C-alpha positions as CSV (number, residue, x, y, z in Angstrom):
1,M,0.0,0.0,0.0
2,S,1.5,3.3,-1.1
3,L,-0.2,6.3,0.4
4,K,0.0,10.0,-0.3
5,V,0.9,11.6,3.1
6,A,0.9,15.3,4.0
7,I,2.6,16.4,7.1
8,Q,1.6,19.7,8.8
9,M,4.5,20.6,11.1
10,D,6.8,23.3,12.3
11,P,9.8,24.3,10.1
12,I,11.8,21.1,9.4
13,G,15.2,22.8,9.2
14,P,15.9,23.3,12.9
15,I,14.7,19.9,14.2
16,N,16.9,17.4,16.1
17,I,16.7,14.3,13.9
18,D,17.8,12.1,16.9
19,A,14.8,13.2,19.0
20,D,12.1,14.6,16.8
21,S,9.1,12.2,16.6
22,T,7.7,13.8,13.4
23,F,11.0,13.2,11.6
24,R,10.8,9.5,12.7
25,I,7.2,9.3,11.5
26,A,8.3,10.7,8.1
27,E,11.3,8.4,7.9
28,E,9.2,5.3,8.5
29,A,6.6,6.4,6.0
30,Q,9.2,6.9,3.4
31,A,10.7,3.4,4.1
32,R,7.2,1.9,3.6
33,G,6.9,3.5,0.2
34,H,4.6,6.4,1.0
35,E,4.9,9.7,-0.8
36,L,5.5,12.7,1.5
37,F,4.3,16.3,1.2
38,Y,5.4,18.9,3.7
39,Y,3.9,22.2,4.7
40,T,3.9,24.5,7.7
41,P,0.6,25.5,9.4
42,D,0.7,29.1,8.1
43,K,0.4,27.6,4.5
44,L,-3.0,25.9,5.2
45,A,-5.9,27.6,3.4
46,W,-9.5,27.3,2.4
47,R,-10.9,28.6,-0.9
48,D,-13.9,27.9,-3.0
49,G,-14.8,24.7,-1.0
50,K,-11.3,23.3,-1.0
51,V,-8.8,22.9,1.8
52,T,-5.3,23.4,0.4
53,A,-1.7,23.8,1.5
54,R,1.3,25.4,-0.2
55,G,4.3,23.2,0.4
56,A,6.6,20.7,-1.3
57,D,7.3,17.0,-1.8
58,L,9.6,15.8,0.9
59,K,12.4,13.3,1.3
60,V,14.2,12.7,4.6
61,K,17.7,11.5,5.4
62,R,19.3,10.6,8.7
63,I,22.2,12.9,8.1
64,K,22.7,15.7,10.5
65,G,22.7,19.1,8.8
66,D,21.4,17.5,5.6
67,H,18.3,15.7,6.8
68,F,15.7,16.7,4.1
69,E,15.2,17.5,0.5
70,L,12.2,19.5,-0.8
71,G,10.8,19.6,-4.3
72,E,9.3,22.7,-6.0
73,M,6.7,24.7,-4.0
74,R,3.2,23.8,-5.1
75,E,-0.3,24.0,-3.9
76,A,-1.9,20.7,-2.9
77,D,-5.6,19.9,-2.5
78,L,-5.5,18.0,0.9
79,S,-8.7,16.1,0.1
80,E,-6.6,14.3,-2.5
81,M,-4.2,13.0,0.2
82,D,-4.7,9.6,1.8
83,V,-3.4,10.9,5.2
84,V,-2.7,14.3,6.7
85,W,-0.6,14.4,9.9
86,L,-1.5,17.2,12.3
87,R,2.0,17.6,13.9
88,Q,2.8,21.2,14.7
89,D,3.7,21.9,18.3
90,P,1.4,23.9,20.6
91,P,0.7,26.5,21.9
92,F,-2.9,25.4,21.7
93,D,-4.1,28.9,20.6
94,M,-6.7,30.1,18.1
95,G,-4.2,29.5,15.2
96,Y,-4.0,25.8,16.2
97,I,-7.7,25.6,16.7
98,T,-8.4,27.1,13.3
99,S,-6.2,24.5,11.7
100,T,-8.3,21.8,13.3
101,H,-11.5,23.4,11.9
102,L,-10.1,23.5,8.4
103,L,-8.8,19.9,8.5
104,D,-12.3,18.8,9.8
105,L,-13.6,19.7,6.4
106,I,-11.7,16.9,4.7
107,R,-12.4,14.1,7.2
108,D,-14.8,12.3,4.7
109,T,-12.0,11.9,2.1
110,T,-8.8,12.0,4.1
111,L,-7.6,10.3,7.3
112,V,-6.4,13.1,9.6
113,V,-4.1,11.9,12.4
114,N,-4.9,12.6,15.1
115,D,-8.6,13.2,14.4
116,P,-8.8,17.1,14.5
117,F,-12.3,17.3,15.9
118,W,-11.2,15.4,19.1
119,V,-7.8,17.0,19.3
120,R,-9.7,20.3,19.5
121,N,-12.1,19.1,22.1
122,Y,-9.7,17.1,24.2
123,P,-6.9,19.5,25.3
124,E,-4.2,17.7,27.2
125,K,-5.0,19.0,30.6
126,L,-8.8,18.8,30.2
127,L,-9.3,15.3,28.8
128,V,-8.0,13.9,32.1
129,L,-11.0,15.4,33.9
130,Q,-13.1,12.6,32.4
131,F,-11.1,10.2,34.6
132,P,-11.2,11.7,38.1
133,D,-10.3,8.4,39.7
134,L,-7.0,8.3,37.9
135,I,-5.7,11.8,38.5
136,P,-4.2,13.6,41.6
137,P,-6.3,16.2,43.4
138,T,-6.9,18.8,40.7
139,L,-8.4,22.3,40.3
140,I,-9.3,24.2,37.1
141,A,-10.0,27.8,38.1
142,H,-9.3,31.4,37.4
143,D,-10.7,32.6,40.7
144,L,-7.9,33.4,43.2
145,E,-10.0,32.4,46.2
146,A,-10.6,29.0,44.7
147,L,-6.9,28.6,44.1
148,R,-6.1,29.7,47.7
149,A,-8.6,27.2,49.1
150,F,-7.0,24.4,47.1
151,K,-3.5,25.4,48.2
152,A,-4.7,25.6,51.8
153,E,-6.1,22.1,51.6
154,H,-3.2,20.4,49.9
155,G,-0.2,22.6,50.9
156,D,2.4,21.7,48.4
157,V,1.0,22.3,44.9
158,I,1.9,22.7,41.2
159,V,0.3,25.6,39.3
160,K,0.6,26.0,35.6
161,P,-1.2,27.5,32.5
162,L,-4.1,25.4,31.4
163,Y,-3.0,25.5,27.7
164,G,0.7,25.6,28.2
165,N,3.1,23.0,26.9
166,G,6.7,21.7,27.3
167,G,6.9,22.6,31.0
168,A,6.6,26.4,30.3
169,G,5.1,28.3,33.2
170,V,5.1,25.4,35.7
171,F,5.5,26.5,39.3
172,R,5.7,24.6,42.5
173,L,4.3,26.4,45.5
174,R,5.3,24.7,48.8
175,A,3.1,25.0,51.9
176,D,4.9,28.1,53.2
177,D,5.2,29.8,49.8
178,G,3.3,33.2,49.8
179,N,3.6,33.9,46.1
180,L,0.2,32.5,44.8
181,A,-1.4,35.9,44.6
182,S,1.5,37.4,42.7
183,L,1.7,34.4,40.4
184,H,-2.0,34.7,39.7
185,E,-1.6,38.4,38.9
186,L,1.2,37.6,36.5
187,F,-0.8,35.0,34.6
188,A,-3.8,37.2,34.5
189,L,-1.8,39.9,32.7
190,M,-1.0,37.4,30.0
191,S,-4.3,35.6,29.6
192,S,-7.8,35.4,30.9
193,E,-7.7,31.6,30.7
194,P,-8.0,29.5,33.9
195,L,-5.1,27.9,35.6
196,I,-4.7,24.3,36.6
197,A,-3.5,23.4,40.1
198,Q,-2.6,19.9,41.2
199,K,-1.4,18.4,44.5
200,F,2.4,18.0,44.2
201,L,3.4,14.4,43.8
202,P,6.8,13.7,45.5
203,A,7.2,10.7,43.2
204,V,8.1,13.1,40.4
205,S,11.7,13.0,41.8
206,K,11.9,9.4,40.5
207,G,10.5,10.5,37.1
208,D,7.6,11.6,35.0
209,K,6.7,8.6,32.8
210,R,5.7,9.1,29.2
211,V,3.6,6.1,28.1
212,I,2.9,5.9,24.3
213,L,-0.3,4.4,23.1
214,V,-1.1,3.4,19.5
215,D,-4.8,3.0,18.7
216,G,-5.6,2.9,22.4
217,E,-3.0,0.2,23.2
218,A,0.2,0.8,25.3
219,V,3.3,0.0,23.4
220,G,6.0,1.2,25.9
221,A,7.2,4.0,28.1
222,I,10.2,6.1,28.9
223,N,11.0,7.8,32.2
224,R,11.9,11.5,32.3
225,V,13.9,12.4,35.4
226,P,14.1,16.1,36.4
227,A,17.5,17.7,36.6
228,E,18.9,18.3,40.0
229,G,16.9,20.9,41.8
230,Q,14.2,21.0,39.2
231,T,10.5,20.1,39.3
232,R,10.0,19.9,35.6
233,S,11.0,16.7,33.8
234,N,10.4,17.7,30.2
235,M,13.5,16.7,28.1
236,H,14.0,20.1,26.4
237,V,14.3,21.8,29.8
238,G,16.9,19.4,31.1
239,G,15.0,16.2,32.0
240,R,16.9,13.0,31.4
241,P,15.2,10.1,29.6
242,E,15.7,6.6,31.0
243,K,14.6,3.1,30.1
244,V,11.5,2.0,32.1
245,A,9.0,-0.9,32.0
246,L,5.3,-0.5,32.1
247,T,3.8,-1.3,35.6
248,D,0.5,-2.9,36.4
249,R,-0.8,0.6,37.3
250,D,0.3,2.0,33.9
251,R,-1.6,-0.8,32.2
252,E,-4.6,-0.2,34.3
253,I,-4.6,3.5,33.4
254,C,-4.2,2.6,29.7
255,A,-7.0,0.1,29.8
256,A,-9.3,2.8,31.2
257,I,-8.6,5.5,28.7
258,G,-7.5,3.4,25.6
259,P,-11.0,2.5,24.2
260,L,-12.1,6.2,24.2
261,L,-8.8,7.2,22.4
262,K,-9.3,4.6,19.7
263,E,-12.9,5.4,19.2
264,R,-12.1,9.1,18.8
265,G,-9.4,8.5,16.2
266,Q,-6.4,9.3,18.4
267,V,-3.9,7.0,16.8
268,F,-0.7,8.3,18.4
269,V,-1.0,9.5,22.0
270,G,1.4,10.1,24.8
271,I,0.2,10.1,28.4
272,D,2.1,11.4,31.5
273,V,2.1,9.3,34.7
274,I,3.7,10.3,38.0
275,G,3.7,7.5,40.5
276,D,0.2,6.0,40.4
277,Y,-1.4,9.1,38.8
278,L,-2.3,10.1,35.3
279,T,-1.5,13.8,34.9
280,E,-1.9,14.6,31.1
281,I,-3.2,13.0,27.9
282,N,-1.2,14.4,25.0
283,L,-3.0,14.4,21.7
284,T,-1.7,17.5,19.9
285,S,1.9,16.6,19.1
286,P,3.2,13.8,21.4
287,T,6.8,12.9,21.5
288,G,9.1,10.2,22.8
289,I,9.1,7.7,19.9
290,Q,12.9,7.8,19.2
291,E,13.8,7.5,22.9
292,L,11.5,4.5,23.3
293,E,12.7,2.8,20.2
294,R,16.4,3.2,21.3
295,F,15.7,1.9,24.8
296,D,13.4,-1.0,23.8
297,G,14.9,-1.9,20.5
298,T,11.5,-2.0,18.9
299,N,10.0,-0.2,15.9
300,V,7.2,1.7,17.5
301,T,6.7,3.8,14.4
302,E,6.0,0.7,12.3
303,T,3.2,0.0,14.7
304,I,1.8,3.5,14.2
305,W,1.9,3.2,10.5
306,K,0.3,-0.3,10.5
307,A,-2.6,1.2,12.5
308,I,-2.9,4.1,10.0
309,E,-2.7,1.8,7.0
310,G,-5.4,-0.4,8.5
311,R,-7.7,2.7,9.0
312,V,-7.1,3.8,5.5
313,A,-7.9,0.4,4.1
314,A,-11.1,0.2,6.2
315,R,-12.3,3.5,4.7
């Protein structure tokens, strides 16, 4: 099966080919004989009933500094593609949301991965609210008094932007920390969005586990250990990836959320687990493929593409 595959992603030039999951997805697609078309989100457009993108045919190479070749720029009708990958990084802002609305319009003719309707309606920090028995004590609120009451109850808490990503804007407030009001004021100057607060989980010192699911099934995990003196474990802010096995609790969490993810067309998902608790379900642009493949010696990306090819064949 040879598919026409479009990839909507951030600029390909600066990526780290040893870590970037989108590069690995493109590399495996190419190895399987699929044709690749690359464009950035700002080149997506709608005109006269057609969803189009201005981009170029793509070939990738695992050569640092020379990792891609582009054909001539052209406009492509995305309804003529077999698959479109929605792979740009957050922020989950109105630009991101608009792209999901446009890609919604080709769902009848083209498989969009992950399904844009549910990507839009399942932001990472909100989808977990459907599984209250799996998550730590959590508050979503803009009201300072609600935040104060939550902190008074739980003492040591994490406060972060509801639509943030990559560990940006994550603060730990210990029981004796008096900066909540100032922090709330700072966030309010930047956005009217609510904040998310969660009880601090000491188990984070042992790592924040990224579990990867394909079509609702767990395929493996990596552990992300915070740098010395840090709360955040995200790899691009200094977290260290480590090999780790799935626990019974990880499998229990995946069994609870997996059927919904599969039903909603979320083919490639990364969830975050600290200790026994689910903290996020990442649909927008999950990462961790290359680290998992190196640690486990498996071809996770092949599993992803087999799931996609199966969905295309079923259509």
